[in-house]
Structure formats: C-alpha cells, structure tokens
PyMOL Python script that loads the backbone (N, CA, C, O; Angstrom):
from pymol import cmd

cmd.read_pdbstr("""\
ATOM      1  N   UNK A   1     -14.516 -18.715 -18.917  1.00  0.00           N
ATOM      2  CA  UNK A   1     -13.119 -18.451 -18.688  1.00  0.00           C
ATOM      3  C   UNK A   1     -12.750 -17.012 -19.053  1.00  0.00           C
ATOM      4  O   UNK A   1     -11.832 -16.441 -18.464  1.00  0.00           O
ATOM      5  N   UNK A   2     -13.457 -16.426 -20.018  1.00  0.00           N
ATOM      6  CA  UNK A   2     -13.187 -15.038 -20.401  1.00  0.00           C
ATOM      7  C   UNK A   2     -13.522 -14.076 -19.268  1.00  0.00           C
ATOM      8  O   UNK A   2     -12.916 -13.010 -19.159  1.00  0.00           O
ATOM      9  N   UNK A   3     -14.488 -14.447 -18.420  1.00  0.00           N
ATOM     10  CA  UNK A   3     -14.857 -13.579 -17.299  1.00  0.00           C
ATOM     11  C   UNK A   3     -13.726 -13.460 -16.282  1.00  0.00           C
ATOM     12  O   UNK A   3     -13.617 -12.448 -15.589  1.00  0.00           O
ATOM     13  N   UNK A   4     -12.907 -14.463 -16.191  1.00  0.00           N
ATOM     14  CA  UNK A   4     -11.803 -14.445 -15.237  1.00  0.00           C
ATOM     15  C   UNK A   4     -10.583 -13.730 -15.797  1.00  0.00           C
ATOM     16  O   UNK A   4      -9.802 -13.156 -15.038  1.00  0.00           O
ATOM     17  N   UNK A   5     -10.409 -13.755 -17.106  1.00  0.00           N
ATOM     18  CA  UNK A   5      -9.213 -13.187 -17.730  1.00  0.00           C
ATOM     19  C   UNK A   5      -9.118 -11.680 -17.626  1.00  0.00           C
ATOM     20  O   UNK A   5      -8.038 -11.149 -17.366  1.00  0.00           O
ATOM     21  N   UNK A   6     -10.216 -10.981 -17.821  1.00  0.00           N
ATOM     22  CA  UNK A   6     -10.185  -9.521 -17.805  1.00  0.00           C
ATOM     23  C   UNK A   6      -9.796  -8.959 -16.438  1.00  0.00           C
ATOM     24  O   UNK A   6      -8.935  -8.082 -16.374  1.00  0.00           O
ATOM     25  N   UNK A   7     -10.402  -9.435 -15.333  1.00  0.00           N
ATOM     26  CA  UNK A   7      -9.955  -8.909 -14.029  1.00  0.00           C
ATOM     27  C   UNK A   7      -8.498  -9.243 -13.711  1.00  0.00           C
ATOM     28  O   UNK A   7      -7.805  -8.445 -13.081  1.00  0.00           O
ATOM     29  N   UNK A   8      -8.031 -10.414 -14.139  1.00  0.00           N
ATOM     30  CA  UNK A   8      -6.630 -10.762 -13.884  1.00  0.00           C
ATOM     31  C   UNK A   8      -5.679  -9.828 -14.629  1.00  0.00           C
ATOM     32  O   UNK A   8      -4.637  -9.446 -14.097  1.00  0.00           O
ATOM     33  N   UNK A   9      -6.035  -9.466 -15.848  1.00  0.00           N
ATOM     34  CA  UNK A   9      -5.200  -8.530 -16.600  1.00  0.00           C
ATOM     35  C   UNK A   9      -5.201  -7.155 -15.937  1.00  0.00           C
ATOM     36  O   UNK A   9      -4.152  -6.522 -15.829  1.00  0.00           O
ATOM     37  N   UNK A  10      -6.368  -6.688 -15.493  1.00  0.00           N
ATOM     38  CA  UNK A  10      -6.450  -5.383 -14.832  1.00  0.00           C
ATOM     39  C   UNK A  10      -5.653  -5.387 -13.532  1.00  0.00           C
ATOM     40  O   UNK A  10      -4.923  -4.437 -13.249  1.00  0.00           O
ATOM     41  N   UNK A  11      -5.787  -6.444 -12.745  1.00  0.00           N
ATOM     42  CA  UNK A  11      -5.038  -6.545 -11.484  1.00  0.00           C
ATOM     43  C   UNK A  11      -3.541  -6.571 -11.761  1.00  0.00           C
ATOM     44  O   UNK A  11      -2.764  -5.943 -11.042  1.00  0.00           O
ATOM     45  N   UNK A  12      -3.134  -7.291 -12.796  1.00  0.00           N
ATOM     46  CA  UNK A  12      -1.725  -7.334 -13.170  1.00  0.00           C
ATOM     47  C   UNK A  12      -1.191  -5.971 -13.575  1.00  0.00           C
ATOM     48  O   UNK A  12      -0.084  -5.595 -13.190  1.00  0.00           O
ATOM     49  N   UNK A  13      -1.977  -5.227 -14.354  1.00  0.00           N
ATOM     50  CA  UNK A  13      -1.547  -3.888 -14.763  1.00  0.00           C
ATOM     51  C   UNK A  13      -1.467  -2.928 -13.577  1.00  0.00           C
ATOM     52  O   UNK A  13      -0.569  -2.087 -13.514  1.00  0.00           O
ATOM     53  N   UNK A  14      -2.400  -3.053 -12.643  1.00  0.00           N
ATOM     54  CA  UNK A  14      -2.355  -2.217 -11.436  1.00  0.00           C
ATOM     55  C   UNK A  14      -1.116  -2.545 -10.615  1.00  0.00           C
ATOM     56  O   UNK A  14      -0.447  -1.640 -10.115  1.00  0.00           O
ATOM     57  N   UNK A  15      -0.807  -3.823 -10.471  1.00  0.00           N
ATOM     58  CA  UNK A  15       0.393  -4.208  -9.720  1.00  0.00           C
ATOM     59  C   UNK A  15       1.667  -3.695 -10.389  1.00  0.00           C
ATOM     60  O   UNK A  15       2.594  -3.254  -9.709  1.00  0.00           O
ATOM     61  N   UNK A  16       1.713  -3.750 -11.710  1.00  0.00           N
ATOM     62  CA  UNK A  16       2.877  -3.228 -12.425  1.00  0.00           C
ATOM     63  C   UNK A  16       3.001  -1.722 -12.216  1.00  0.00           C
ATOM     64  O   UNK A  16       4.102  -1.214 -11.999  1.00  0.00           O
ATOM     65  N   UNK A  17       1.879  -1.003 -12.280  1.00  0.00           N
ATOM     66  CA  UNK A  17       1.905   0.443 -12.084  1.00  0.00           C
ATOM     67  C   UNK A  17       2.371   0.804 -10.677  1.00  0.00           C
ATOM     68  O   UNK A  17       3.177   1.718 -10.502  1.00  0.00           O
ATOM     69  N   UNK A  18       1.864   0.084  -9.673  1.00  0.00           N
ATOM     70  CA  UNK A  18       2.286   0.343  -8.291  1.00  0.00           C
ATOM     71  C   UNK A  18       3.763   0.012  -8.121  1.00  0.00           C
ATOM     72  O   UNK A  18       4.482   0.736  -7.432  1.00  0.00           O
ATOM     73  N   UNK A  19       4.218  -1.059  -8.731  1.00  0.00           N
ATOM     74  CA  UNK A  19       5.629  -1.430  -8.661  1.00  0.00           C
ATOM     75  C   UNK A  19       6.540  -0.383  -9.272  1.00  0.00           C
ATOM     76  O   UNK A  19       7.598  -0.073  -8.724  1.00  0.00           O
ATOM     77  N   UNK A  20       6.126   0.162 -10.415  1.00  0.00           N
ATOM     78  CA  UNK A  20       6.922   1.206 -11.067  1.00  0.00           C
ATOM     79  C   UNK A  20       6.963   2.464 -10.204  1.00  0.00           C
ATOM     80  O   UNK A  20       8.009   3.101 -10.076  1.00  0.00           O
ATOM     81  N   UNK A  21       5.822   2.819  -9.615  1.00  0.00           N
ATOM     82  CA  UNK A  21       5.799   4.007  -8.749  1.00  0.00           C
ATOM     83  C   UNK A  21       6.704   3.827  -7.531  1.00  0.00           C
ATOM     84  O   UNK A  21       7.455   4.734  -7.173  1.00  0.00           O
ATOM     85  N   UNK A  22       6.632   2.657  -6.896  1.00  0.00           N
ATOM     86  CA  UNK A  22       7.469   2.424  -5.721  1.00  0.00           C
ATOM     87  C   UNK A  22       8.945   2.328  -6.096  1.00  0.00           C
ATOM     88  O   UNK A  22       9.811   2.766  -5.338  1.00  0.00           O
ATOM     89  N   UNK A  23       9.225   1.766  -7.245  1.00  0.00           N
ATOM     90  CA  UNK A  23      10.605   1.629  -7.694  1.00  0.00           C
ATOM     91  C   UNK A  23      11.211   2.986  -8.024  1.00  0.00           C
ATOM     92  O   UNK A  23      12.408   3.203  -7.831  1.00  0.00           O
ATOM     93  N   UNK A  24      10.375   3.902  -8.524  1.00  0.00           N
ATOM     94  CA  UNK A  24      10.879   5.224  -8.889  1.00  0.00           C
ATOM     95  C   UNK A  24      11.092   6.121  -7.668  1.00  0.00           C
ATOM     96  O   UNK A  24      11.742   7.162  -7.770  1.00  0.00           O
ATOM     97  N   UNK A  25      10.551   5.725  -6.519  1.00  0.00           N
ATOM     98  CA  UNK A  25      10.789   6.494  -5.303  1.00  0.00           C
ATOM     99  C   UNK A  25       9.603   7.322  -4.856  1.00  0.00           C
ATOM    100  O   UNK A  25       9.712   8.069  -3.884  1.00  0.00           O
ATOM    101  N   UNK A  26       8.473   7.213  -5.537  1.00  0.00           N
ATOM    102  CA  UNK A  26       7.285   7.958  -5.126  1.00  0.00           C
ATOM    103  C   UNK A  26       6.814   7.406  -3.786  1.00  0.00           C
ATOM    104  O   UNK A  26       6.661   6.195  -3.632  1.00  0.00           O
ATOM    105  N   UNK A  27       6.589   8.271  -2.836  1.00  0.00           N
ATOM    106  CA  UNK A  27       6.127   7.846  -1.521  1.00  0.00           C
ATOM    107  C   UNK A  27       7.245   7.551  -0.535  1.00  0.00           C
ATOM    108  O   UNK A  27       6.980   7.241   0.626  1.00  0.00           O
ATOM    109  N   UNK A  28       8.463   7.640  -0.974  1.00  0.00           N
ATOM    110  CA  UNK A  28       9.579   7.318  -0.083  1.00  0.00           C
ATOM    111  C   UNK A  28       9.701   8.314   1.067  1.00  0.00           C
ATOM    112  O   UNK A  28      10.143   7.950   2.157  1.00  0.00           O
ATOM    113  N   UNK A  29       9.315   9.563   0.835  1.00  0.00           N
ATOM    114  CA  UNK A  29       9.463  10.581   1.860  1.00  0.00           C
ATOM    115  C   UNK A  29       8.385  10.536   2.937  1.00  0.00           C
ATOM    116  O   UNK A  29       8.646  10.910   4.081  1.00  0.00           O
ATOM    117  N   UNK A  30       7.175  10.085   2.593  1.00  0.00           N
ATOM    118  CA  UNK A  30       6.079  10.143   3.564  1.00  0.00           C
ATOM    119  C   UNK A  30       5.504   8.787   3.914  1.00  0.00           C
ATOM    120  O   UNK A  30       4.930   8.632   4.992  1.00  0.00           O
ATOM    121  N   UNK A  31       5.635   7.800   3.043  1.00  0.00           N
ATOM    122  CA  UNK A  31       5.037   6.499   3.302  1.00  0.00           C
ATOM    123  C   UNK A  31       5.768   5.803   4.449  1.00  0.00           C
ATOM    124  O   UNK A  31       6.959   5.508   4.351  1.00  0.00           O
ATOM    125  N   UNK A  32       5.047   5.547   5.529  1.00  0.00           N
ATOM    126  CA  UNK A  32       5.642   4.941   6.701  1.00  0.00           C
ATOM    127  C   UNK A  32       6.080   5.947   7.746  1.00  0.00           C
ATOM    128  O   UNK A  32       6.547   5.567   8.819  1.00  0.00           O
ATOM    129  N   UNK A  33       5.935   7.216   7.444  1.00  0.00           N
ATOM    130  CA  UNK A  33       6.328   8.265   8.400  1.00  0.00           C
ATOM    131  C   UNK A  33       5.182   9.253   8.619  1.00  0.00           C
ATOM    132  O   UNK A  33       5.409  10.453   8.770  1.00  0.00           O
ATOM    133  N   UNK A  34       3.982   8.751   8.636  1.00  0.00           N
ATOM    134  CA  UNK A  34       2.817   9.605   8.837  1.00  0.00           C
ATOM    135  C   UNK A  34       2.640   9.932  10.311  1.00  0.00           C
ATOM    136  O   UNK A  34       3.104   9.183  11.171  1.00  0.00           O
ATOM    137  N   UNK A  35       1.972  11.045  10.615  1.00  0.00           N
ATOM    138  CA  UNK A  35       1.685  11.347  12.015  1.00  0.00           C
ATOM    139  C   UNK A  35       0.800  10.244  12.608  1.00  0.00           C
ATOM    140  O   UNK A  35      -0.218   9.883  12.018  1.00  0.00           O
ATOM    141  N   UNK A  36       1.175   9.725  13.735  1.00  0.00           N
ATOM    142  CA  UNK A  36       0.434   8.642  14.364  1.00  0.00           C
ATOM    143  C   UNK A  36       1.155   7.315  14.275  1.00  0.00           C
ATOM    144  O   UNK A  36       0.808   6.383  15.000  1.00  0.00           O
ATOM    145  N   UNK A  37       2.154   7.200  13.406  1.00  0.00           N
ATOM    146  CA  UNK A  37       2.969   5.996  13.362  1.00  0.00           C
ATOM    147  C   UNK A  37       3.835   5.945  14.618  1.00  0.00           C
ATOM    148  O   UNK A  37       4.402   6.958  15.027  1.00  0.00           O
ATOM    149  N   UNK A  38       3.932   4.790  15.213  1.00  0.00           N
ATOM    150  CA  UNK A  38       4.629   4.639  16.489  1.00  0.00           C
ATOM    151  C   UNK A  38       6.106   4.344  16.232  1.00  0.00           C
ATOM    152  O   UNK A  38       6.444   3.401  15.517  1.00  0.00           O
ATOM    153  N   UNK A  39       6.967   5.147  16.814  1.00  0.00           N
ATOM    154  CA  UNK A  39       8.416   4.963  16.708  1.00  0.00           C
ATOM    155  C   UNK A  39       9.030   5.207  18.078  1.00  0.00           C
ATOM    156  O   UNK A  39       8.915   6.298  18.637  1.00  0.00           O
ATOM    157  N   UNK A  40       9.682   4.181  18.612  1.00  0.00           N
ATOM    158  CA  UNK A  40      10.294   4.279  19.935  1.00  0.00           C
ATOM    159  C   UNK A  40      11.712   3.737  19.843  1.00  0.00           C
ATOM    160  O   UNK A  40      11.927   2.620  19.372  1.00  0.00           O
ATOM    161  N   UNK A  41      12.668   4.522  20.287  1.00  0.00           N
ATOM    162  CA  UNK A  41      14.035   4.015  20.309  1.00  0.00           C
ATOM    163  C   UNK A  41      14.713   4.459  21.593  1.00  0.00           C
ATOM    164  O   UNK A  41      14.577   5.603  22.027  1.00  0.00           O
ATOM    165  N   UNK A  42      15.430   3.550  22.178  1.00  0.00           N
ATOM    166  CA  UNK A  42      16.176   3.825  23.400  1.00  0.00           C
ATOM    167  C   UNK A  42      17.417   2.933  23.383  1.00  0.00           C
ATOM    168  O   UNK A  42      17.316   1.707  23.350  1.00  0.00           O
ATOM    169  N   UNK A  43      18.557   3.554  23.407  1.00  0.00           N
ATOM    170  CA  UNK A  43      19.803   2.800  23.376  1.00  0.00           C
ATOM    171  C   UNK A  43      19.946   2.065  22.052  1.00  0.00           C
ATOM    172  O   UNK A  43      19.874   2.674  20.985  1.00  0.00           O
ATOM    173  N   UNK A  44      20.150   0.755  22.125  1.00  0.00           N
ATOM    174  CA  UNK A  44      20.268  -0.028  20.898  1.00  0.00           C
ATOM    175  C   UNK A  44      18.984  -0.803  20.594  1.00  0.00           C
ATOM    176  O   UNK A  44      19.025  -1.792  19.862  1.00  0.00           O
ATOM    177  N   UNK A  45      17.842  -0.369  21.146  1.00  0.00           N
ATOM    178  CA  UNK A  45      16.543  -0.978  20.897  1.00  0.00           C
ATOM    179  C   UNK A  45      15.664   0.011  20.128  1.00  0.00           C
ATOM    180  O   UNK A  45      15.526   1.167  20.526  1.00  0.00           O
ATOM    181  N   UNK A  46      15.081  -0.444  19.041  1.00  0.00           N
ATOM    182  CA  UNK A  46      14.181   0.390  18.250  1.00  0.00           C
ATOM    183  C   UNK A  46      12.921  -0.392  17.941  1.00  0.00           C
ATOM    184  O   UNK A  46      12.981  -1.530  17.477  1.00  0.00           O
ATOM    185  N   UNK A  47      11.778   0.227  18.202  1.00  0.00           N
ATOM    186  CA  UNK A  47      10.476  -0.372  17.883  1.00  0.00           C
ATOM    187  C   UNK A  47       9.737   0.584  16.967  1.00  0.00           C
ATOM    188  O   UNK A  47       9.601   1.768  17.274  1.00  0.00           O
ATOM    189  N   UNK A  48       9.260   0.072  15.844  1.00  0.00           N
ATOM    190  CA  UNK A  48       8.559   0.902  14.877  1.00  0.00           C
ATOM    191  C   UNK A  48       7.319   0.168  14.407  1.00  0.00           C
ATOM    192  O   UNK A  48       7.412  -0.970  13.946  1.00  0.00           O
ATOM    193  N   UNK A  49       6.157   0.800  14.515  1.00  0.00           N
ATOM    194  CA  UNK A  49       4.907   0.217  14.033  1.00  0.00           C
ATOM    195  C   UNK A  49       4.125   1.288  13.290  1.00  0.00           C
ATOM    196  O   UNK A  49       3.619   2.223  13.910  1.00  0.00           O
ATOM    197  N   UNK A  50       4.017   1.166  11.965  1.00  0.00           N
ATOM    198  CA  UNK A  50       3.328   2.191  11.161  1.00  0.00           C
ATOM    199  C   UNK A  50       1.815   1.981  11.151  1.00  0.00           C
ATOM    200  O   UNK A  50       1.259   1.585  10.126  1.00  0.00           O
ATOM    201  N   UNK A  51       1.146   2.236  12.261  1.00  0.00           N
ATOM    202  CA  UNK A  51      -0.280   1.968  12.399  1.00  0.00           C
ATOM    203  C   UNK A  51      -1.118   2.832  11.458  1.00  0.00           C
ATOM    204  O   UNK A  51      -2.049   2.318  10.838  1.00  0.00           O
ATOM    205  N   UNK A  52      -0.823   4.112  11.332  1.00  0.00           N
ATOM    206  CA  UNK A  52      -1.604   4.999  10.469  1.00  0.00           C
ATOM    207  C   UNK A  52      -1.377   4.633   9.001  1.00  0.00           C
ATOM    208  O   UNK A  52      -2.314   4.682   8.205  1.00  0.00           O
ATOM    209  N   UNK A  53      -0.168   4.273   8.639  1.00  0.00           N
ATOM    210  CA  UNK A  53       0.107   3.846   7.273  1.00  0.00           C
ATOM    211  C   UNK A  53      -0.675   2.577   6.951  1.00  0.00           C
ATOM    212  O   UNK A  53      -1.213   2.450   5.852  1.00  0.00           O
ATOM    213  N   UNK A  54      -0.745   1.645   7.884  1.00  0.00           N
ATOM    214  CA  UNK A  54      -1.509   0.408   7.675  1.00  0.00           C
ATOM    215  C   UNK A  54      -2.997   0.700   7.495  1.00  0.00           C
ATOM    216  O   UNK A  54      -3.643   0.110   6.629  1.00  0.00           O
ATOM    217  N   UNK A  55      -3.540   1.599   8.300  1.00  0.00           N
ATOM    218  CA  UNK A  55      -4.957   1.952   8.189  1.00  0.00           C
ATOM    219  C   UNK A  55      -5.222   2.628   6.847  1.00  0.00           C
ATOM    220  O   UNK A  55      -6.217   2.324   6.189  1.00  0.00           O
ATOM    221  N   UNK A  56      -4.344   3.538   6.435  1.00  0.00           N
ATOM    222  CA  UNK A  56      -4.501   4.233   5.166  1.00  0.00           C
ATOM    223  C   UNK A  56      -4.457   3.256   3.986  1.00  0.00           C
ATOM    224  O   UNK A  56      -5.280   3.351   3.076  1.00  0.00           O
ATOM    225  N   UNK A  57      -3.519   2.334   3.994  1.00  0.00           N
ATOM    226  CA  UNK A  57      -3.431   1.336   2.930  1.00  0.00           C
ATOM    227  C   UNK A  57      -4.640   0.412   2.933  1.00  0.00           C
ATOM    228  O   UNK A  57      -5.114   0.015   1.868  1.00  0.00           O
ATOM    229  N   UNK A  58      -5.139   0.066   4.094  1.00  0.00           N
ATOM    230  CA  UNK A  58      -6.329  -0.778   4.193  1.00  0.00           C
ATOM    231  C   UNK A  58      -7.546  -0.091   3.587  1.00  0.00           C
ATOM    232  O   UNK A  58      -8.315  -0.717   2.857  1.00  0.00           O
ATOM    233  N   UNK A  59      -7.723   1.182   3.884  1.00  0.00           N
ATOM    234  CA  UNK A  59      -8.852   1.939   3.324  1.00  0.00           C
ATOM    235  C   UNK A  59      -8.715   2.031   1.806  1.00  0.00           C
ATOM    236  O   UNK A  59      -9.696   1.852   1.085  1.00  0.00           O
ATOM    237  N   UNK A  60      -7.519   2.306   1.320  1.00  0.00           N
ATOM    238  CA  UNK A  60      -7.288   2.421  -0.115  1.00  0.00           C
ATOM    239  C   UNK A  60      -7.558   1.104  -0.835  1.00  0.00           C
ATOM    240  O   UNK A  60      -8.203   1.092  -1.883  1.00  0.00           O
ATOM    241  N   UNK A  61      -7.072   0.003  -0.283  1.00  0.00           N
ATOM    242  CA  UNK A  61      -7.310  -1.308  -0.896  1.00  0.00           C
ATOM    243  C   UNK A  61      -8.783  -1.696  -0.848  1.00  0.00           C
ATOM    244  O   UNK A  61      -9.285  -2.323  -1.781  1.00  0.00           O
ATOM    245  N   UNK A  62      -9.477  -1.336   0.217  1.00  0.00           N
ATOM    246  CA  UNK A  62     -10.913  -1.609   0.304  1.00  0.00           C
ATOM    247  C   UNK A  62     -11.675  -0.875  -0.783  1.00  0.00           C
ATOM    248  O   UNK A  62     -12.566  -1.446  -1.414  1.00  0.00           O
ATOM    249  N   UNK A  63     -11.335   0.378  -1.005  1.00  0.00           N
ATOM    250  CA  UNK A  63     -11.995   1.160  -2.059  1.00  0.00           C
ATOM    251  C   UNK A  63     -11.716   0.555  -3.430  1.00  0.00           C
ATOM    252  O   UNK A  63     -12.628   0.420  -4.244  1.00  0.00           O
ATOM    253  N   UNK A  64     -10.478   0.195  -3.687  1.00  0.00           N
ATOM    254  CA  UNK A  64     -10.116  -0.390  -4.988  1.00  0.00           C
ATOM    255  C   UNK A  64     -10.832  -1.713  -5.213  1.00  0.00           C
ATOM    256  O   UNK A  64     -11.342  -1.958  -6.306  1.00  0.00           O
ATOM    257  N   UNK A  65     -10.880  -2.571  -4.197  1.00  0.00           N
ATOM    258  CA  UNK A  65     -11.540  -3.863  -4.358  1.00  0.00           C
ATOM    259  C   UNK A  65     -13.046  -3.715  -4.533  1.00  0.00           C
ATOM    260  O   UNK A  65     -13.657  -4.494  -5.265  1.00  0.00           O
ATOM    261  N   UNK A  66     -13.650  -2.741  -3.881  1.00  0.00           N
ATOM    262  CA  UNK A  66     -15.086  -2.506  -4.063  1.00  0.00           C
ATOM    263  C   UNK A  66     -15.400  -1.999  -5.465  1.00  0.00           C
ATOM    264  O   UNK A  66     -16.450  -2.318  -6.022  1.00  0.00           O
ATOM    265  N   UNK A  67     -14.505  -1.222  -6.030  1.00  0.00           N
ATOM    266  CA  UNK A  67     -14.707  -0.748  -7.409  1.00  0.00           C
ATOM    267  C   UNK A  67     -14.662  -1.924  -8.380  1.00  0.00           C
ATOM    268  O   UNK A  67     -15.475  -1.997  -9.301  1.00  0.00           O
ATOM    269  N   UNK A  68     -13.715  -2.845  -8.181  1.00  0.00           N
ATOM    270  CA  UNK A  68     -13.577  -3.981  -9.092  1.00  0.00           C
ATOM    271  C   UNK A  68     -14.653  -5.036  -8.895  1.00  0.00           C
ATOM    272  O   UNK A  68     -14.879  -5.842  -9.798  1.00  0.00           O
ATOM    273  N   UNK A  69     -15.327  -5.063  -7.746  1.00  0.00           N
ATOM    274  CA  UNK A  69     -16.383  -6.043  -7.507  1.00  0.00           C
ATOM    275  C   UNK A  69     -17.641  -5.753  -8.298  1.00  0.00           C
ATOM    276  O   UNK A  69     -18.413  -6.666  -8.590  1.00  0.00           O
ATOM    277  N   UNK A  70     -17.857  -4.506  -8.645  1.00  0.00           N
ATOM    278  CA  UNK A  70     -19.077  -4.134  -9.363  1.00  0.00           C
ATOM    279  C   UNK A  70     -19.126  -4.686 -10.741  1.00  0.00           C
ATOM    280  O   UNK A  70     -20.096  -4.456 -11.464  1.00  0.00           O
TER     281      UNK A  70
END
""", "prot")
cmd.dss("prot")
cmd.show_as("cartoon", "prot")
cmd.util.cbc("prot")
cmd.orient("prot")
C-alpha cells in the first residue's frame, strides 16, 4: 500500500501547482491562441478548435507520465 501512496501524493501536489498557476493567470495570454489553432467566425457563428494547444498538452502530459513511470 505504501507503493501507491507516494505517487498519489506527487500527482496531487502537481495538480495543486498547476491549479495555482492557472488560477493566477499564467498562460492566459497564449494558451489556446497558438499559431495553428483553428478559429472561424462569420456573422453570429463562431467555430474554435485549439488543435496545436491540444497537441502541445498531449506531448507535455506524455513526458510527465513517462517520467513518473520509471
């Protein structure tokens, strides 16, 4: 049971740190507005798909999870 407790505490601390950063406004200016994100608006219709932001977050999460797997 001790083997499970340490990773849960680390994951919890990482989530708290990310929450504090997002709450403080870090990333508000660029997150979701990267070059390559799709934004289309015409009249009263708006379509927005942050494809590059999704890819960037996926790569970052993959790296973090691979570090914790070791």
